[in-house]
C-alpha positions in Angstrom: -3.6 12.4 34.6 -1.1 9.8 36.0 -2.0 6.2 35.5 -2.1 3.4 38.1 1.4 2.5 39.2 2.7 -0.6 41.0 6.4 -1.3 40.7 7.3 -4.8 39.4 9.3 -5.4 42.6 6.3 -4.6 44.8 4.1 -6.9 42.8 6.5 -9.8 42.9 7.3 -9.5 46.6 3.6 -9.5 47.3 3.2 -13.0 45.8 6.3 -14.2 47.7 4.8 -13.0 51.0 1.2 -14.0 50.5 1.5 -17.3 48.5 5.0 -18.5 48.7 4.1 -22.2 48.4 1.5 -21.9 45.7 2.6 -22.9 42.1 3.7 -20.0 40.0 5.0 -21.8 36.9 4.5 -25.2 35.2 7.2 -26.2 32.8 8.4 -29.0 30.5 12.0 -27.9 30.3 14.5 -26.0 32.5 18.2 -25.5 32.3 18.5 -27.9 29.3 16.5 -30.7 30.9 13.2 -31.8 29.4 10.2 -33.5 31.0 7.1 -35.4 29.8 4.8 -33.9 32.5 4.6 -30.4 33.8 7.0 -29.7 36.7 6.0 -26.9 39.0 7.9 -24.0 40.6 6.3 -22.0 43.5 6.4 -18.3 44.1 9.2 -18.6 46.7 11.4 -20.3 44.2 10.5 -17.7 41.6 11.3 -14.8 43.9 14.7 -16.3 44.8 15.5 -16.9 41.2 14.7 -13.3 40.3 17.2 -12.2 43.0 19.9 -14.5 41.6 19.2 -13.4 38.0 19.5 -9.7 39.1 22.9 -10.5 40.7 23.9 -12.2 37.5 23.0 -9.2 35.4 25.0 -7.0 37.7 28.0 -9.3 37.4 27.8 -8.7 33.6 28.4 -5.0 34.3 24.8 -4.1 33.4 23.1 -1.1 35.0 19.8 0.6 34.9 19.1 1.9 31.4 21.2 -0.6 29.6 19.6 -2.9 27.0 19.5 -6.6 26.8 17.8 -8.7 24.1 15.8 -11.9 24.7 15.3 -14.5 22.0 14.0 -18.0 22.7 11.2 -20.4 23.2 8.6 -19.7 25.9 10.2 -20.7 29.2 10.5 -20.0 32.9 14.0 -18.5 32.3 12.6 -16.0 29.7 10.0 -14.6 32.0 12.2 -14.6 35.2 14.9 -12.7 33.2 12.3 -10.2 32.0 11.1 -9.6 35.6 14.7 -9.3 36.9 15.4 -6.7 34.2 12.2 -4.7 35.0 13.1 -4.6 38.7 16.7 -3.6 38.0 15.7 -0.9 35.5 17.4 -2.7 32.6 15.6 -2.3 29.3 14.5 -5.6 27.7 14.3 -6.0 23.9 12.4 -9.2 23.0 13.1 -10.9 19.7 11.0 -13.4 17.9 12.6 -16.9 17.8 12.2 -17.2 14.1 13.3 -13.7 13.1 15.4 -13.4 9.9 19.1 -12.9 10.6 19.2 -9.4 9.0 16.3 -8.4 11.2 18.0 -9.6 14.3 21.2 -7.7 13.4 19.2 -4.6 12.7 17.4 -4.7 16.1 20.5 -5.5 18.1 22.4 -2.7 16.5 19.6 0.0 16.7 18.6 -0.9 20.2 22.3 -1.0 21.3 21.7 -4.2 23.2 24.8 -5.2 25.2 23.9 -8.9 25.7 21.7 -11.3 23.8 20.1 -14.0 26.0 19.1 -16.9 23.8 18.4 -20.7 23.5 21.6 -21.4 21.6 24.6 -19.1 21.1 25.2 -18.2 17.5 29.0 -17.5 16.9 28.3 -15.3 13.9 26.4 -12.7 16.0 28.9 -10.1 17.2 27.5 -9.0 20.6 28.0 -11.1 23.8 25.6 -14.0 24.1 24.5 -16.0 27.1 22.3 -19.1 26.7 19.3 -19.4 29.0 20.7 -22.7 30.2 24.0 -21.1 31.2 22.0 -18.2 32.8 20.1 -20.7 35.0 23.1 -22.8 35.9 25.5 -19.9 36.6 22.9 -17.9 38.6 22.1 -20.9 40.7 25.5 -20.5 42.4 24.7 -16.9 43.5 23.1 -15.6 46.7 19.3 -15.7 46.5 18.7 -13.2 49.3 16.8 -10.0 48.7 18.9 -7.9 46.3 18.7 -4.1 46.8 16.4 -2.4 44.3 17.4 0.8 42.5 15.2 3.9 42.7 13.2 3.7 39.5 11.4 6.5 37.7 8.0 5.0 36.7 8.2 6.9 33.5 11.6 5.6 32.6 12.0 3.2 29.6 11.2 -0.4 30.5 11.1 -2.2 27.1 11.5 -1.7 23.4 9.1 -4.0 21.5 9.8 -4.2 17.8 6.9 -4.5 15.4 7.0 -7.4 13.0 7.9 -5.3 10.0 5.0 -6.0 7.6 5.8 -2.8 5.7 9.6 -2.8 5.9 12.1 -2.5 8.7 10.7 -3.2 12.2 10.0 -0.2 14.5 11.0 -0.1 18.1 8.0 0.7 20.3 9.0 2.3 23.6 7.0 1.6 26.7 7.7 2.8 30.3 7.3 1.0 33.6 4.1 3.0 34.3 2.7 2.0 30.9 3.1 -1.7 31.7 1.5 -1.4 35.1 -1.4 0.8 33.8 -2.1 -1.5 30.9 -2.6 -4.5 33.2 -4.7 -2.4 35.5 -6.9 -1.4 32.6 -7.1 -5.0 31.2 -8.0 -6.4 34.6 -11.1 -4.2 34.9 -12.6 -6.7 32.5 -10.4 -9.8 32.7 -10.3 -9.9 36.6 -7.1 -11.9 36.7 -6.4 -13.3 40.2 -3.9 -15.6 41.8 -6.4 -18.5 41.2 -6.2 -18.2 37.5 -4.1 -20.4 35.2 -2.5 -19.2 32.0 -1.1 -21.2 29.1 2.0 -19.7 27.4 2.7 -21.0 23.9 2.4 -18.0 21.6 5.8 -16.1 21.3 6.6 -14.1 24.4 8.1 -11.5 22.1 4.5 -10.7 20.9 2.8 -8.0 22.8 -0.4 -9.9 23.5 1.4 -12.9 25.1 3.8 -10.6 26.9 1.1 -8.5 28.5 -1.4 -11.3 29.3 1.0 -14.0 30.4 4.3 -12.3 31.5 2.9 -9.2 33.0 -0.5 -10.7 33.8 1.2 -13.2 36.1 3.5 -10.7 37.6 0.7 -8.3 38.6 -2.0 -10.8 39.5 -0.2 -13.9 40.8 -1.8 -16.2 38.2 0.1 -19.3 37.5 1.6 -19.9 34.0 2.1 -23.2 32.2 4.8 -23.0 29.5 4.8 -24.9 26.2 7.9 -24.6 24.0 6.3 -25.6 20.7 2.8 -24.8 19.4 2.7 -28.2 17.7 2.2 -29.8 21.1 -0.7 -27.6 22.0 -3.5 -30.2 21.7 -1.4 -32.7 23.7 -0.7 -30.4 26.7 -3.7 -28.1 26.8 -5.9 -30.7 28.7 -3.1 -31.0 31.3 -2.8 -27.3 31.9 -6.6 -26.5 31.7 -6.2 -22.7 31.7 -8.9 -20.4 33.0 -8.0 -17.8 30.4 -6.8 -18.9 27.0 -5.5 -16.7 24.2 -5.1 -17.9 20.6 -4.6 -16.5 17.2 -7.2 -17.1 14.5 -5.2 -19.9 12.9 -5.2 -21.9 16.1 -9.0 -21.4 16.5 -9.4 -22.5 12.8 -7.4 -25.6 13.5 -9.5 -26.4 16.6 -12.7 -25.9 14.6 -11.7 -28.0 11.6 -10.4 -30.7 14.0 -13.8 -30.9 15.8 -15.7 -30.9 12.5 -13.5 -33.7 11.1 -13.9 -35.8 14.3 -17.7 -35.4 14.4 -18.3 -35.4 10.6 -19.4 -39.0 10.5 -20.8 -39.1 14.0 -24.5 -39.3 14.8 -23.7 -37.1 17.8 -23.0 -34.1 15.7 -26.6 -32.9 15.9 -26.1 -32.9 19.7 -22.9 -30.8 19.6 -24.3 -27.9 21.7 -25.5 -30.3 24.4 -22.1 -32.1 24.3 -20.3 -28.7 24.7 -18.9 -29.4 28.1 -17.5 -32.8 27.1 -15.9 -31.2 24.1 -14.4 -28.4 26.1 -13.1 -30.9 28.7 -11.5 -33.0 26.0 -9.7 -29.9 24.6 -8.7 -28.7 28.1 -11.0 -25.6 27.9 -13.6 -26.7 30.5 -12.3 -24.3 33.1 -11.7 -21.4 30.7 -13.9 -18.4 31.6 -12.3 -16.4 28.8 -11.3 -17.8 25.4 -9.8 -14.9 23.5 -8.8 -14.4 19.8 -6.3 -11.7 18.9 -3.5 -10.6 16.6 -5.7 -10.9 13.4 -9.3 -11.1 12.3 -11.2 -14.3 13.3 -13.6 -15.4 10.6 -17.3 -15.2 11.7 -17.7 -18.7 10.4 -15.1 -20.1 12.8 -16.4 -18.0 15.7 -20.0 -19.3 15.1 -18.9 -22.9 14.6 -17.0 -22.8 17.9 -20.0 -21.2 19.6 -22.1 -24.1 18.3 -19.7 -26.4 20.1 -20.1 -24.5 23.3 -16.8 -22.6 23.0 -17.5 -18.8 23.2 -14.5 -16.9 21.8 -14.1 -13.3 22.6 -12.3 -11.1 20.1 -9.7 -8.6 21.2 -8.0 -5.7 19.4 -4.8 -3.8 20.2 -1.4 -3.0 18.8 2.1 -3.1 20.1 1.8 0.7 20.6 -1.3 0.2 22.9 0.2 -2.9 24.6 -2.6 -4.9 23.0 -5.2 -3.4 25.3 -7.8 -1.5 23.3 -11.1 -3.5 22.9 -12.5 -6.8 24.0 -15.8 -8.6 23.5 -17.8 -9.1 26.7 -19.3 -12.5 27.6 -23.0 -12.5 26.8 -22.6 -9.3 24.7 -20.7 -10.7 21.7 -21.4 -9.4 18.3 -20.1 -11.6 15.5 -17.5 -9.9 13.3 -16.6 -7.3 15.8 -13.6 -7.1 18.2 -15.7 -5.9 21.1 -16.0 -2.7 23.0 -13.3 -0.3 24.4 -11.7 -1.0 27.7 -12.7 1.5 30.5 -10.7 4.7 30.3 -9.8 4.4 26.6 -11.1 6.9 24.1 -11.6 6.4 20.4 -12.8 8.3 17.3 -12.9 7.6 13.6 -11.0 10.1 11.3 -12.5 11.4 8.1 -10.8 8.7 6.1 -12.0 5.9 8.4 -8.8 5.5 10.4 -9.2 4.5 14.0 -7.7 6.9 16.5 -7.1 5.9 20.1 -6.1 7.7 23.3 -5.0 6.1 26.6 -2.5 7.1 29.3 -0.4 3.9 28.8 0.1 4.3 25.1 3.7 4.1 23.8 6.2 6.9 24.2 7.2 6.9 20.6 9.3 4.9 18.1 13.0 4.4 19.2 15.3 6.8 17.3 12.5 7.7 14.9 11.0 11.1 16.1 9.6 12.0 12.7 7.7 8.8 12.4 6.5 9.1 16.0 5.1 12.6 15.3 3.2 11.2 12.3 1.1 8.9 14.4 1.0 10.7 17.7 -1.0 13.9 17.5 -2.4 15.7 20.5 -2.2 12.5 22.5 -4.2 10.6 19.8 -2.6 7.5 18.3 -3.3 7.0 14.6 -3.5 3.2 14.5 -3.3 2.7 10.7 -6.4 0.5 10.9 -9.7 1.3 9.1 -12.9 0.5 10.9 -16.1 1.7 12.5 -18.2 1.4 15.6 -21.8 0.3 15.6 -24.5 1.9 17.7 -23.7 -0.4 20.7 -20.0 0.6 20.7 -18.6 -2.5 19.1 -15.6 -2.0 16.9 -15.4 -3.5 13.4 -12.0 -3.6 11.7 -12.0 -3.4 7.9 -8.3 -3.6 7.1 -5.0 -1.9 7.4 -5.0 1.6 5.8 -1.9 0.8 3.8 -3.5 -2.4 2.4 -6.5 -0.7 0.7 -6.2 -0.3 -3.0 -8.3 0.9 -5.9 -9.2 -1.1 -9.0 -9.1 0.5 -12.4 -12.8 1.4 -11.9 -11.8 3.7 -9.0 -13.5 1.6 -6.3 -11.6 0.7 -3.1 -10.9 -2.9 -2.1 -10.1 -4.0 1.5 -8.2 -7.3 0.7 -8.3 -8.6 4.3 -12.1 -9.3 4.0 -11.7 -11.6 1.1 -8.5 -13.1 2.5 -10.3 -14.0 5.7 -13.1 -15.7 3.7 -10.6 -17.6 1.6 -8.9 -18.9 4.7 -12.2 -20.3 6.0 -11.3 -23.6 4.5 -9.3 -26.3 6.2 -6.8 -26.6 3.3 -6.1 -22.9 2.9 -3.1 -21.7 5.0 -2.6 -18.2 3.7 -4.1 -15.9 1.1 -3.3 -12.7 -0.7 -5.7 -10.7 -2.8 -4.3 -8.4 -5.6 -5.9 -6.1 -8.0 -4.5 -2.5 -7.7 -5.3 -0.6 -10.9 -6.6 -3.7 -12.5 -10.1 -4.4 -13.9 -10.7 -7.1 -11.3 -9.2 -8.9 -8.3 -7.3 -12.2 -8.2 -6.0 -14.2 -5.3 -2.9 -16.3 -4.4 -3.4 -19.0 -1.8 -1.0 -21.4 0.0 -2.8 -24.7 0.6 -2.4 -28.2 1.7 -2.7 -29.9 -1.6 -3.7 -33.3 -0.1 -7.0 -31.7 1.0 -8.2 -30.0 -2.2 -9.3 -30.6 -5.7 -9.8 -28.0 -8.4 -13.6 -28.5 -8.2 -13.7 -28.1 -4.5 -11.7 -24.9 -4.7 -13.9 -23.5 -7.4 -17.0 -24.1 -5.2 -15.1 -22.4 -2.3 -14.3 -19.5 -4.5 -18.0 -19.1 -5.6 -19.0 -19.2 -1.9 -16.5 -16.4 -1.1 -17.6 -14.2 -4.0 -21.2 -14.5 -2.8 -20.2 -12.7 0.3 -18.3 -9.9 -1.4 -19.5 -6.8 -3.3 -19.2 -7.2 -7.1 -16.1 -5.0 -7.5 -14.3 -7.2 -5.0 -15.1 -10.5 -6.6 -12.1 -12.7 -7.2 -11.9 -13.8 -10.9 -9.0 -16.2 -10.6 -7.6 -18.3 -7.8 -3.9 -19.3 -8.1 -3.0 -22.2 -5.8 0.5 -23.2 -4.5 1.4 -26.1 -2.3 4.4 -24.1 -1.0 4.1 -23.0 2.6 4.4 -19.3 3.4 6.4 -19.0 6.6 8.5 -16.6 8.6 11.6 -18.6 7.6 10.8 -18.4 3.9 10.0 -14.7 4.3 6.3 -14.4 3.4 5.2 -14.1 7.0 6.4 -12.1 10.0 7.4 -14.1 13.1 3.9 -13.1 14.5 2.4 -14.8 11.5 1.2 -11.7 9.7 1.4 -11.6 5.9 4.2 -9.6 4.4 2.1 -8.3 1.6 4.9 -6.3 -0.2 7.3 -9.3 0.0 4.7 -11.7 -1.5 3.7 -9.2 -4.2 7.3 -8.8 -5.2 8.1 -12.6 -5.1 5.1 -13.5 -7.3 5.1 -10.4 -9.5 5.5 -12.4 -12.7 3.0 -15.0 -11.5 0.4 -12.3 -11.0 1.0 -11.0 -14.5 0.5 -14.5 -15.9 -2.7 -14.9 -13.8 -4.1 -11.8 -15.4 -3.2 -13.1 -18.9 -4.9 -16.4 -18.1 -8.6 -17.0 -18.7 -8.7 -19.8 -16.1 -10.9 -19.8 -13.0 -8.6 -22.0 -10.9 -4.8 -22.3 -11.5 -2.5 -24.8 -9.8 1.2 -24.1 -9.7 3.2 -27.0 -11.2 6.3 -28.3 -9.5 8.6 -26.7 -12.1 7.0 -23.3 -11.3 4.9 -23.1 -14.5 1.2 -22.2 -14.5 -1.4 -24.5 -16.0 -5.0 -24.1 -16.7 -6.8 -26.3 -14.3 -10.5 -25.5 -14.6 -13.2 -23.6 -16.4 -12.6 -20.3 -18.1 -13.9 -17.1 -16.8 
């Protein structure tokens, strides 16, 4: 059965004709200029810019089917270029801003991208590059009248979105124009995005969740978007944007929770936090948010409950790049803590014998670019094998246990899902990242990256005891190894979408893990010279 189909050109022109003077975008920088307050651009200006960008692409010799790569901070130029590409039939290949150089080279080569559009030109990259500033300035000299649209096949390739490569080299996920339109149609049966909504763009546009909700959500609904170039400025500008739908990753929700707890920790008003919910939401800039959503990773039930106590109801979502991020979503008033909600209408799911979640929907990906064998492994009879382990409760709520590849057995033969303990460990304001190890070992240990200014060994031991009380005995963590080093995408431990590169961390700290198992300490801090020292009580 064919999915809902609206061409991107038709969607954009509709906003131009119906609401030309309404704000489409709010921005703090454009064409190299920066501003302290949000500047606005209306739908008429956006429509004319798209026509100029399309002419600019044509002047570069690009035609339908050619690939271009986009790498940069969230910006008006990024989204307008993406829309111009979609309308012209040019295939966009988004890259994370903080991607490692070898990963960028791999993607550019495999995708056969002809031009890289970026914030700053890098002379060491071999293909042609155009900065977003030059794109905006050069295209401003071109005719902004309606530019003829090519005849597009809805099932033609629209974008190649590369996964973040937690298990090795990234995979190019292929999606068609019809997929993009149908995913938004499905999402909107629950989200009900309209041209009266306001979105806040600060997560990487190269990530599927931000791309679908903000980029495509605005294109197909007419919702306005306020762009923030750095997540560090989130707390400053969120109250100014006041979005009606706000998407955040768990680490952002954790930060908001810990900030609120710190501010109210010595206040007599803390007991009235539920009553003060509206004032708290207004201060944060979430007083107009009808949907607060968490995605991309597991949100701890403790953070979800704490935010709920402050009057901030966070709905959890689940999806993958292959499903355009649209698989399940919690419903307001029906939230079950620890679950990521129910299936969107029209999506089918089943659990395989080994616990793997299988999904089916008409807008799922067409396969992995240049990898037919791998595509065949995960696409069987229209069912997509997600690689995630989980289960549904009697009400249809989905619970994710872990990635299938992350599960391991201890020497006793019992399975461990490390994500569960890692989520509990990160439920502390000082803990930034965590990794649980223990394959073929008698017990589990954990490595954590922390802010050392916020912890003591005694405090971390109490935290570990609390975590272990929530775990089955065979998953108990016997030793906690603590480093003050930050694990980031730049240093290689995280993907640009902030997922843990488990294999990289295990290899990097292989000798450390051996030393941990030889130690009898409960809590171990890493010394500056990289040695281990016994820091607390023995096991």
